[in-house]
N, CA, C and O atoms as a MOPAC input file, in Angstrom:
PM7 MOZYME 1SCF
protein

 N     -4.21700 1     1.34000 1   -13.11200 1
 C     -4.57200 1    -0.02000 1   -13.75200 1
 C     -3.95000 1    -1.40700 1   -13.16200 1
 O     -4.30500 1    -2.58600 1   -13.18100 1
 N     -2.91100 1    -0.72400 1   -12.65800 1
 C     -1.98100 1    -1.90700 1   -12.28700 1
 C     -3.24600 1    -2.74900 1   -10.98200 1
 O     -3.89000 1    -3.79600 1   -10.90500 1
 N     -3.07100 1    -1.74300 1   -10.32000 1
 C     -3.39600 1    -1.79900 1    -8.77800 1
 C     -4.86200 1    -2.89700 1    -8.92300 1
 O     -4.98000 1    -3.99600 1    -8.38100 1
 N     -5.86500 1    -2.21100 1    -9.81000 1
 C     -6.96800 1    -2.95000 1   -10.62200 1
 C     -6.46000 1    -4.60700 1   -10.52800 1
 O     -7.08100 1    -5.41300 1    -9.83600 1
 N     -5.55400 1    -4.88800 1   -11.12300 1
 C     -5.47900 1    -5.71100 1   -11.96600 1
 C     -4.71800 1    -7.06600 1   -10.59300 1
 O     -4.96300 1    -8.26200 1   -10.43100 1
 N     -3.94300 1    -6.27800 1    -9.99900 1
 C     -3.07000 1    -7.18800 1    -8.95200 1
 C     -4.50200 1    -7.25400 1    -7.64000 1
 O     -4.39200 1    -8.08800 1    -6.74100 1
 N     -5.58700 1    -6.44400 1    -7.66900 1
 C     -6.57500 1    -6.68700 1    -6.68900 1
 C     -7.34700 1    -7.81100 1    -7.18800 1
 O     -7.76300 1    -8.73800 1    -6.49300 1
 N     -7.59300 1    -7.59700 1    -9.06700 1
 C     -8.28800 1    -8.84700 1    -9.49400 1
 C     -7.93400 1   -10.22000 1    -8.77500 1
 O     -8.86100 1   -10.84600 1    -8.26100 1
 N     -6.62100 1   -10.72500 1    -8.71100 1
 C     -6.07900 1   -12.08400 1    -8.71500 1
 C     -5.53900 1   -11.89700 1    -7.36000 1
 O     -4.52600 1   -12.53600 1    -7.07600 1
 N     -6.14900 1   -10.98700 1    -6.33100 1
 C     -6.12300 1   -11.19400 1    -4.75100 1
 C     -4.54300 1   -11.16200 1    -4.45600 1
 O     -4.12800 1   -11.52100 1    -3.35400 1
 N     -3.86400 1   -10.82100 1    -5.24300 1
 C     -2.12400 1   -10.39300 1    -4.89800 1
 C     -2.30700 1    -9.24700 1    -3.94200 1
 O     -1.68700 1    -9.27200 1    -2.87900 1
 N     -3.24700 1    -8.06700 1    -4.28100 1
 C     -3.40300 1    -6.67900 1    -3.07300 1
 C     -4.24400 1    -6.46000 1    -3.31400 1
 O     -4.97700 1    -6.92900 1    -4.18400 1
 N     -4.43200 1    -5.40500 1    -2.36000 1
 C     -6.12300 1    -4.97600 1    -1.95300 1
 C     -6.31800 1    -3.81600 1    -3.42700 1
 O     -5.38400 1    -3.80900 1    -4.22800 1
 N     -7.39200 1    -3.00100 1    -3.66600 1
 C     -7.16200 1    -2.05500 1    -5.03300 1
 C     -7.12100 1    -0.57200 1    -4.21500 1
 O     -8.01700 1     0.27100 1    -4.16500 1
 N     -5.69200 1    -0.53500 1    -3.54900 1
 C     -5.37500 1     0.73000 1    -2.98500 1
 C     -4.17100 1     0.97500 1    -3.77000 1
 O     -3.21100 1     0.31200 1    -4.16300 1
 N     -4.83300 1     2.90700 1    -3.89900 1
 C     -3.40500 1     3.58800 1    -4.30700 1
 C     -3.42800 1     5.29900 1    -3.67100 1
 O     -4.26400 1     6.19600 1    -3.56300 1
 N     -1.81100 1     5.06700 1    -3.31400 1
 C     -1.65300 1     5.74800 1    -2.68200 1
 C     -1.09400 1     7.34500 1    -3.27800 1
 O     -0.38900 1     7.57900 1    -2.29700 1
 N     -0.98900 1     8.04200 1    -3.77700 1
 C     -0.24800 1     9.05600 1    -4.24400 1
 C      0.59000 1    10.35800 1    -3.67400 1
 O      0.06100 1    11.47000 1    -3.68000 1
 N      1.77800 1    10.17600 1    -3.23700 1
 C      1.97100 1    11.29100 1    -2.33500 1
 C      3.64400 1    12.21900 1    -2.88500 1
 O      4.44300 1    11.61800 1    -3.60300 1
 N      3.85800 1    13.32400 1    -2.52400 1
 C      5.42100 1    13.77400 1    -3.02300 1
 C      6.37200 1    13.94000 1    -2.01600 1
 O      6.02200 1    13.89900 1    -0.83700 1
 N      7.29300 1    14.08600 1    -2.27300 1
 C      8.15000 1    14.10500 1    -1.20500 1
 C      8.22900 1    14.89700 1     0.02700 1
 O      9.04100 1    14.68500 1     0.92700 1
 N      7.38700 1    15.77100 1     0.01700 1
 C      7.12900 1    16.86000 1     1.34500 1
 C      6.21500 1    16.30400 1     2.04200 1
 O      6.16500 1    16.65600 1     3.22000 1
 N      5.15200 1    15.21500 1     1.52900 1
 C      4.43800 1    14.32100 1     1.86600 1
 C      5.26100 1    13.11600 1     3.62200 1
 O      4.82300 1    12.59100 1     4.64600 1
 N      6.81600 1    13.31500 1     2.78200 1
 C      7.51800 1    11.96500 1     3.57700 1
 C      8.27800 1    13.02500 1     4.72600 1
 O      8.71700 1    12.49300 1     5.74500 1
 N      8.41900 1    14.39900 1     4.57400 1
 C      9.56800 1    14.96200 1     4.90700 1
 C      8.91600 1    15.83100 1     6.66900 1
 O      7.83800 1    16.40400 1     6.82600 1
 N      9.57200 1    15.70600 1     7.28900 1
 C      9.38600 1    16.26100 1     8.60100 1
 C     10.54400 1    17.58400 1     8.47200 1
 O     11.62100 1    17.85700 1     7.94100 1
 N      9.26900 1    18.29300 1     9.54600 1
 C     10.18400 1    19.45200 1     9.80800 1
 C     11.63200 1    19.68600 1    10.93200 1
 O     12.33300 1    20.64900 1    11.24100 1
 N     11.58500 1    18.19500 1    11.30400 1
 C     12.60200 1    18.06600 1    11.89000 1
 C     13.26700 1    17.10000 1    12.15100 1
 O     12.66800 1    16.08900 1    11.78600 1
 N     14.72300 1    16.76700 1    12.84600 1
 C     15.02200 1    15.20000 1    12.83500 1
 C     14.11800 1    14.39700 1    13.68500 1
 O     13.64000 1    14.65400 1    14.78900 1
 N     13.99300 1    13.37500 1    12.92600 1
 C     13.48900 1    12.68700 1    13.43400 1
 C     11.70200 1    12.72800 1    13.08000 1
 O     11.24300 1    11.68600 1    13.54800 1
 N     10.67600 1    13.48900 1    12.48500 1
 C      9.61100 1    13.73000 1    12.25800 1
 C      9.75700 1    12.92400 1    11.21800 1
 O      9.06000 1    11.91400 1    11.31400 1
 N     10.82000 1    13.03600 1     9.64000 1
 C     10.78000 1    12.45600 1     8.34800 1
 C     10.04000 1    10.70000 1     8.81300 1
 O      8.84100 1    10.48900 1     8.62700 1
 N     10.69400 1     9.93500 1     9.22800 1
 C     10.57000 1     8.57400 1     9.77900 1
 C      9.29800 1     8.67100 1     9.74100 1
 O      8.62900 1     8.28500 1     8.78300 1
 N      8.84100 1     9.18600 1    10.75600 1
 C      7.14100 1     9.06400 1    11.67200 1
 C      6.50600 1     9.24100 1    10.44900 1
 O      5.96100 1     8.17500 1    10.16600 1
 N      6.34300 1     9.95700 1     9.71300 1
 C      5.77900 1    10.86300 1     8.37700 1
 C      6.05500 1     9.87500 1     7.41400 1
 O      5.08400 1     9.64100 1     6.69400 1
 N      7.07300 1     9.21700 1     7.17000 1
 C      6.74700 1     8.37600 1     5.93200 1
 C      6.41600 1     7.13100 1     6.30600 1
 O      5.99000 1     6.55400 1     5.30600 1
 N      6.39100 1     6.26600 1     7.45400 1
 C      5.88400 1     5.27800 1     7.83100 1
 C      4.29400 1     5.60200 1     7.95700 1
 O      3.57600 1     4.65900 1     7.62600 1
 N      3.53200 1     6.96400 1     8.44700 1
 C      1.94000 1     6.99100 1     8.06300 1
 C      1.87000 1     6.77800 1     6.78100 1
 O      1.22700 1     5.83300 1     6.32200 1
 N      2.49400 1     7.59300 1     6.07800 1
 C      2.00800 1     7.54200 1     4.60600 1
 C      1.94200 1     6.05300 1     4.14700 1
 O      0.94900 1     5.55900 1     3.61400 1
 N      3.44500 1     5.19600 1     4.48500 1
 C      3.09600 1     3.79100 1     3.63400 1
 C      2.19900 1     2.71100 1     4.60100 1
 O      1.95200 1     1.52800 1     4.36500 1
 N      1.97100 1     3.18200 1     5.27000 1
 C      0.63300 1     2.61800 1     6.41900 1
 C     -0.66500 1     2.68400 1     5.36400 1
 O     -1.31100 1     1.71400 1     4.96500 1
 N     -0.87400 1     4.09900 1     5.01700 1
 C     -2.26800 1     4.38600 1     4.17100 1
 C     -2.12200 1     3.57900 1     3.14400 1
 O     -3.10800 1     2.87000 1     2.94300 1
 N     -0.84200 1     3.37300 1     2.09900 1
 C     -0.81100 1     2.55500 1     1.33900 1
 C     -0.14900 1     0.74900 1     1.51200 1
 O      0.43200 1    -0.03500 1     0.76200 1
 N     -0.61100 1     0.72600 1     2.83700 1
 C     -0.28500 1    -0.94900 1     3.06600 1
 C     -1.25100 1    -1.61800 1     2.09000 1
 O     -2.34900 1    -1.18900 1     1.73800 1
 N     -0.65200 1    -2.73100 1     1.72200 1
 C     -0.97000 1    -3.95500 1     1.17500 1
 C     -1.55600 1    -3.36500 1    -0.15600 1
 O     -2.63900 1    -3.87800 1    -0.43600 1
 N     -1.10000 1    -2.37600 1    -1.08800 1
 C     -1.37200 1    -1.55800 1    -2.03300 1
 C      0.14200 1    -1.04500 1    -2.90400 1
 O      1.32400 1    -1.38500 1    -2.84900 1
 N     -0.70100 1     0.00200 1    -3.74000 1
 C      0.71700 1     0.89200 1    -4.02100 1
 C      0.83400 1     2.55900 1    -3.92400 1
 O      0.06600 1     3.44900 1    -4.29000 1
 N      1.85000 1     2.57500 1    -3.41100 1
 C      2.52300 1     4.41600 1    -3.15900 1
 C      3.09000 1     4.67500 1    -3.98200 1
 O      4.09700 1     4.06700 1    -4.34600 1
 N      2.63700 1     5.60500 1    -4.49200 1
 C      3.34100 1     6.96400 1    -5.68400 1
 C      3.86100 1     8.00100 1    -5.17600 1
 O      3.11900 1     8.86400 1    -4.70800 1
 N      5.44100 1     8.17300 1    -5.15100 1
 C      5.94000 1     9.03500 1    -4.73600 1
 C      6.86200 1    10.18700 1    -5.79900 1
 O      8.06400 1    10.22100 1    -6.06000 1
 N      5.88500 1    10.93900 1    -6.18500 1
 C      5.82200 1    11.86700 1    -7.12800 1
 C      6.96400 1    12.45600 1    -6.62100 1
 O      7.32800 1    12.38500 1    -5.44700 1
 N      7.66500 1    13.18000 1    -7.73800 1
 C      8.81800 1    14.15100 1    -7.37400 1
 C      9.96200 1    13.35200 1    -6.40500 1
 O     10.59800 1    13.95000 1    -5.53700 1
 N     10.08400 1    12.23000 1    -6.62700 1
 C     11.10000 1    11.41100 1    -5.97400 1
 C     12.59700 1    11.89300 1    -5.15100 1
 O     13.03000 1    11.52600 1    -4.05900 1
 N     13.15700 1    12.84100 1    -6.13800 1
 C     14.06300 1    12.97700 1    -6.28800 1
 C     14.49200 1    14.06500 1    -5.36900 1
 O     15.68100 1    14.34100 1    -5.21300 1
 N     13.57700 1    14.64800 1    -4.79400 1
 C     13.70900 1    15.37600 1    -3.56100 1
 C     14.14200 1    14.76400 1    -2.14900 1
 O     14.77500 1    15.35400 1    -1.27300 1
 N     13.71300 1    13.59200 1    -2.12100 1
 C     14.23300 1    12.99300 1    -1.20900 1
 C     15.68900 1    12.72700 1    -0.73100 1
 O     16.21700 1    12.36000 1     0.31800 1
 N     16.28900 1    13.24600 1    -2.56300 1
 C     17.81800 1    12.62300 1    -1.97900 1
 C     18.35400 1    13.89600 1    -1.01600 1
 O     18.07700 1    15.09200 1    -1.10000 1
 N     19.33200 1    13.09900 1     0.04500 1
 C     20.16800 1    13.63900 1     1.24200 1
 C     21.16500 1    14.86600 1     0.14100 1
 O     21.78000 1    15.76000 1     0.72200 1
 N     21.19600 1    14.82100 1    -0.64800 1
 C     22.27700 1    16.33700 1    -1.31000 1
 C     21.68600 1    16.98700 1    -1.82200 1
 O     22.18100 1    17.62800 1    -2.74900 1
 N     20.27300 1    17.14800 1    -1.45400 1
 C     18.96300 1    18.06900 1    -2.30700 1
 C     18.48100 1    19.16900 1    -1.83100 1
 O     19.35100 1    19.75600 1    -1.18600 1
 N     17.57000 1    19.67600 1    -1.85100 1
 C     16.67700 1    20.69400 1    -1.05900 1
 C     16.85200 1    20.22200 1     0.17300 1
 O     17.68600 1    20.59600 1     0.99700 1
 N     15.76700 1    19.10600 1     0.31200 1
 C     15.05900 1    18.88800 1     1.65100 1
 C     16.81100 1    18.00500 1     2.81300 1
 O     16.65900 1    17.41300 1     3.88100 1
 N     17.80800 1    18.16900 1     2.30900 1
 C     19.03000 1    17.63200 1     3.01700 1
 C     18.72500 1    16.58800 1     3.49500 1
 O     18.06100 1    15.77400 1     2.85400 1
 N     19.20100 1    16.33100 1     4.92400 1
 C     19.13000 1    14.87800 1     5.88600 1
 C     17.56000 1    14.73800 1     5.99300 1
 O     17.05800 1    13.62200 1     5.85900 1
 N     16.99600 1    15.53600 1     6.16500 1
 C     15.48800 1    15.33200 1     6.03100 1
 C     14.77000 1    14.57800 1     5.09800 1
 O     13.90000 1    13.78500 1     5.45700 1
 N     15.09500 1    14.78200 1     3.81700 1
 C     14.28400 1    13.89500 1     2.84400 1
 C     15.70600 1    12.20000 1     2.89300 1
 O     15.34100 1    11.02600 1     2.95000 1
 N     16.98600 1    12.60600 1     2.85500 1
 C     17.81400 1    11.03100 1     2.99000 1
 C     17.10200 1    10.55200 1     4.33600 1
 O     17.09000 1     9.32500 1     4.43500 1
 N     16.38500 1    11.37600 1     5.60900 1
 C     15.91400 1    10.34500 1     6.57200 1
 C     14.60200 1     9.60600 1     5.94200 1
 O     14.29400 1     8.41700 1     6.02200 1
 N     13.93700 1    10.66100 1     5.30100 1
 C     12.40600 1     9.59400 1     4.74400 1
 C     12.94100 1     8.76500 1     3.80900 1
 O     12.21700 1     7.79600 1     3.58200 1
 N     13.96600 1     8.80300 1     3.17800 1
 C     14.38700 1     7.52200 1     1.88500 1
 C     14.78500 1     6.45500 1     2.52600 1
 O     14.52400 1     5.34800 1     2.05600 1
 N     15.65500 1     6.61800 1     3.99600 1
 C     16.01700 1     5.57000 1     4.88000 1
 C     14.89400 1     4.92500 1     5.46800 1
 O     14.81800 1     3.73900 1     5.78900 1
 N     14.14500 1     5.69500 1     5.56500 1
 C     12.69200 1     4.98700 1     6.30300 1
 C     12.32200 1     4.19200 1     5.54400 1
 O     12.50700 1     3.06000 1     5.99100 1
 N     11.81700 1     4.20500 1     4.46100 1
 C     11.42500 1     4.10700 1     2.97500 1
 C     12.00900 1     2.61300 1     2.81300 1
 O     11.23700 1     1.65500 1     2.80800 1
 N     13.58000 1     2.43100 1     2.66200 1
 C     13.83000 1     1.31800 1     2.36400 1
 C     13.99100 1     0.39900 1     3.63500 1
 O     14.42700 1    -0.73000 1     3.41000 1
 N     13.69600 1     0.73400 1     4.94700 1
 C     13.66800 1     0.04700 1     5.97700 1
 C     12.44300 1    -0.58900 1     5.78200 1
 O     12.42600 1    -1.82000 1     5.79200 1
 N     11.13200 1     0.21200 1     5.55700 1
 C      9.96700 1    -0.55000 1     5.33900 1
 C      9.92700 1    -1.32100 1     4.56300 1
 O      9.69300 1    -2.45500 1     4.98100 1
 N     10.12200 1    -1.15000 1     3.07300 1
 C     10.22200 1    -1.84000 1     1.98700 1
 C     11.49900 1    -3.24600 1     2.63200 1
 O     11.40900 1    -4.47200 1     2.57400 1
 N     12.11500 1    -2.73600 1     2.95500 1
 C     12.66100 1    -4.57100 1     2.99200 1
 C     11.80100 1    -5.38000 1     4.35600 1
 O     12.05600 1    -6.57900 1     4.47600 1
 N     11.10000 1    -4.94400 1     5.06800 1
 C     10.40100 1    -5.24100 1     6.27900 1
 C      9.24900 1    -5.78700 1     5.52600 1
 O      8.89400 1    -6.94000 1     5.76700 1
 N      8.70700 1    -5.16500 1     4.75000 1
 C      7.39300 1    -5.23300 1     4.14900 1
 C      7.44200 1    -5.67900 1     2.34600 1
 O      6.87600 1    -5.21900 1     1.35500 1
 N      8.38400 1    -6.75200 1     2.56400 1
 C      8.64900 1    -7.02000 1     0.59400 1
 C      7.30500 1    -7.06200 1    -0.13600 1
 O      7.05400 1    -6.45500 1    -1.17700 1
 N      6.09000 1    -8.22400 1     0.85800 1
 C      4.80300 1    -8.78400 1     0.31800 1
 C      3.73800 1    -7.52700 1     0.14000 1
 O      2.77600 1    -7.73700 1    -0.59800 1
 N      3.85000 1    -6.31600 1     0.73600 1
 C      2.75400 1    -5.65300 1     1.16200 1
 C      2.85800 1    -4.22100 1     0.68500 1
 O      2.69200 1    -3.24600 1     1.41900 1
 N      3.08200 1    -4.18400 1    -0.31900 1
 C      3.99700 1    -2.78600 1    -0.81600 1
 C      4.56900 1    -2.73000 1    -1.91300 1
 O      5.66100 1    -3.28400 1    -2.03700 1
 N      3.82400 1    -1.87100 1    -3.25700 1
 C      4.63800 1    -1.75200 1    -4.16100 1
 C      4.61900 1    -0.19000 1    -4.15200 1
 O      3.66500 1     0.51900 1    -3.83100 1
 N      6.11500 1     0.29100 1    -4.65500 1
 C      6.54700 1     1.58000 1    -4.23100 1
 C      6.80900 1     1.66600 1    -5.77000 1
 O      7.41100 1     0.82500 1    -6.43700 1
 N      6.10000 1     3.14400 1    -6.33500 1
 C      7.01600 1     3.45100 1    -7.77200 1
 C      7.25100 1     5.02400 1    -7.07100 1
 O      6.48800 1     5.76400 1    -6.45000 1
 N      8.79700 1     5.15800 1    -7.52100 1
 C      9.35500 1     6.48700 1    -7.45900 1
 C      8.89800 1     7.23900 1    -8.77000 1
 O      8.57700 1     6.65800 1    -9.80700 1
 N      8.91000 1     8.34200 1    -8.62500 1
 C      8.43200 1     9.40400 1   -10.25800 1
 C      9.13600 1    10.59000 1   -10.23200 1
 O      9.22500 1    11.38800 1    -9.29900 1
 N      9.56200 1    10.63400 1   -11.18300 1
 C     10.00700 1    12.22700 1   -11.33900 1
 C     10.93500 1    12.22700 1   -12.42300 1
 O     10.91700 1    11.17000 1   -13.05300 1
 N     12.05100 1    13.41900 1   -12.99400 1
 C     12.48400 1    13.33700 1   -13.82800 1
 C     13.82200 1    12.56900 1   -13.96400 1
 O     14.87600 1    12.88500 1   -13.41300 1
 N     13.58400 1    11.33600 1   -14.91900 1
 C     14.71300 1    10.38800 1   -15.25500 1
 C     15.95900 1    10.58600 1   -14.73300 1
 O     16.30000 1     9.76100 1   -13.88600 1
 N     16.91500 1    11.65900 1   -15.07000 1
 C     18.14900 1    12.22900 1   -14.61500 1
 C     18.01500 1    11.86900 1   -13.25400 1
 O     18.54900 1    10.87100 1   -12.76900 1
 N     17.13900 1    12.86100 1   -12.48400 1
 C     17.27400 1    13.71800 1   -10.88300 1
 C     16.44400 1    11.73000 1   -10.40300 1
 O     16.58100 1    11.46200 1    -9.20900 1
 N     15.96200 1    10.97600 1   -10.97800 1
 C     15.73000 1     9.92200 1   -10.08900 1
 C     16.96300 1     8.77600 1   -10.05400 1
 O     17.29200 1     8.01100 1    -9.14800 1
 N     17.28400 1     8.88900 1   -10.84600 1
 C     18.88800 1     8.30000 1   -11.24400 1
 C     19.93000 1     8.53300 1    -9.86000 1
 O     20.47300 1     7.66000 1    -9.18300 1
 N     20.00200 1    10.15900 1    -9.69300 1
 C     20.63600 1    10.34000 1    -9.31600 1
 C     20.47200 1    10.21500 1    -7.99100 1
 O     21.47200 1    10.00600 1    -7.30300 1
 N     19.02600 1    10.33200 1    -7.31200 1
 C     18.78900 1     9.94100 1    -6.44000 1
 C     19.04900 1     8.47900 1    -5.70000 1
 O     19.61600 1     8.19200 1    -4.64600 1
 N     18.23600 1     7.50000 1    -6.94300 1
 C     19.35000 1     5.74000 1    -6.85300 1
 C     20.18900 1     5.66600 1    -6.40000 1
 O     20.34300 1     4.62400 1    -5.76300 1
 N     21.41600 1     6.76400 1    -6.38700 1
 C     22.67900 1     6.31300 1    -6.44800 1
 C     22.99100 1     6.80200 1    -4.73500 1
 O     23.99400 1     6.40700 1    -4.14000 1
 N     22.16000 1     7.53200 1    -4.22600 1
 C     22.81300 1     8.38100 1    -2.89100 1
 C     22.26600 1     7.29600 1    -1.90100 1
 O     22.57600 1     7.37300 1    -0.71300 1
 N     21.69700 1     6.58300 1    -2.22400 1
 C     21.77900 1     4.60600 1    -1.17300 1
 C     22.10700 1     4.11200 1    -1.59400 1
 O     21.78700 1     4.44500 1    -2.73500 1
 N     23.00900 1     2.85500 1    -1.68100 1
 C     23.28500 1     2.16300 1    -2.33500 1
 C     22.41100 1     1.06800 1    -2.02200 1
 O     22.76400 1     0.07600 1    -2.66000 1
 N     21.34000 1     0.83300 1    -1.24200 1
 C     19.92300 1     0.14800 1    -0.81900 1
 C     18.99800 1     0.43800 1    -1.91800 1
 O     18.35200 1    -0.49200 1    -2.40200 1
 N     18.83900 1     1.89200 1    -2.46000 1
 C     17.95900 1     1.71200 1    -3.42900 1
 C     17.93700 1     1.08200 1    -4.86900 1
 O     16.99500 1     0.98200 1    -5.65600 1
 N     18.93400 1     0.78100 1    -4.95800 1
 C     19.08000 1    -0.02500 1    -6.74800 1
 C     18.77200 1    -1.85500 1    -6.39300 1
 O     18.50500 1    -2.69000 1    -7.25700 1
 N     18.83100 1    -1.97300 1    -5.73100 1
 C     18.10500 1    -3.76000 1    -5.62600 1
 C     17.30500 1    -3.19900 1    -4.87500 1
 O     18.03100 1    -3.57600 1    -3.95500 1
 N     16.07900 1    -2.36800 1    -4.08800 1
 C     15.10100 1    -2.59500 1    -4.30300 1
 C     14.13600 1    -2.03500 1    -4.98800 1
 O     13.00200 1    -2.08100 1    -4.51200 1
 N     14.39600 1    -1.28400 1    -6.44700 1
 C     13.70500 1    -0.98500 1    -7.61200 1
 C     14.11500 1    -1.59200 1    -8.71000 1
 O     15.32700 1    -1.71800 1    -8.89000 1
 N     13.26700 1    -2.04200 1    -9.57300 1
 C     14.01000 1    -2.14900 1   -11.00000 1
 C     13.05200 1    -1.19800 1   -11.81100 1
 O     11.90400 1    -0.85800 1   -11.52300 1
 N     13.81500 1    -0.86100 1   -12.88900 1
 C     13.18700 1     0.26700 1   -14.04000 1
 C     14.14000 1     0.02500 1   -15.24500 1
 O     13.99700 1     0.66900 1   -16.28400 1

């Protein structure tokens, strides 16, 4: 709905890409950044919705590979502030914990 409204006003394209943490995480070091960039490219000038985003917490199940994806997400959000809306979804307490995992997250996401 938000995407349609933004498209109507010419702010963004009517593009919505839903993924989860495993769509962003590779099997080896270096692959997560590549997969994250590819997913962001699909959502370019639209909305990227990351379900179960708490799995990207480097202290979580996916470990450093999740942390690598999270770091790349931050780099891309910073470089492309006007070309992407990113929504992190999941259990509130788990997402809050993930937000504390990287100091740059709080400044790039409002909630």
